[in-house]
N, C-alpha and C positions, 0 to 999 in steps of 0.2 A: 293796059295793065296786065301783068302776068301773075298767075297764081300757081301754086304747087299743091297737089292733092297729098295731104298729110296722112289721113286715115278715114275709115268709115266707122261711124258709131251707131249702135242700135240697128245696124243693117238698113237704115233708111236715111241717115244724114251723112254728108261728106264734110270733113273739116278741111278747108282750104287755107293756105297761108300765102301772104304776099311774097312774091318771088322776085329777086333773090334775097330780100331783106329778112323775111321769115319772122318779123317781130309782131305781126298782127295776124289773127286768124278769124275766120267766120265760117258758119255752117250754112250749107245749102242742101236741099233735098237731093238725094242720090240720083233720082231720075232726070235731073237737069244735066248730068254729065253724060258724055258719050258712052255707049255700051263698051264694056271691056276696060274701062278706066281702072287704073291701079295706083296704089300709093307710089309717090315719086313722080307721077306724070305732071307735066307743066302745060298750062292752058293760057291762051290769050283771051282776055275778057274785056268787053267794052260796054259802055252804057250809052244809050241814045235817048235824048230828052224828047218825049212825046208831048209836045206843046198842045196839040189839039185835045188829047185826052185829059191833060192837066186842066185846060180851060173848061172842058165839059164837066169834070168832077167839081171844080170850083163853083160853076154855075148851079149844079145840082145841090151842092151843100148850102149855097146861099139861099136857094129856093126853099129847102127844108127848114133852114133856120128862120127865114121870114114867116113860113107857115106856123112854126112853133111859137114865135113871138106874137103873132096875131091871135093864136088860141089863148095865150096867157094874158094878153092885154085886153 
């Protein structure tokens, strides 16, 4: 997926738009972008599914829920 840096807001957030469509935008913390990033720059973005961490969080949440249900029951 490619995005284009539209602008910076409040000096801490960057507004990125899907490129080249430009119909959707989203904000990310400025520090996630490379130093020297400027409006108009295009970036390649990818997502990697961390299945191990997803499973760990699911197990942790289940454990917490089980604990809460035992307290209330």
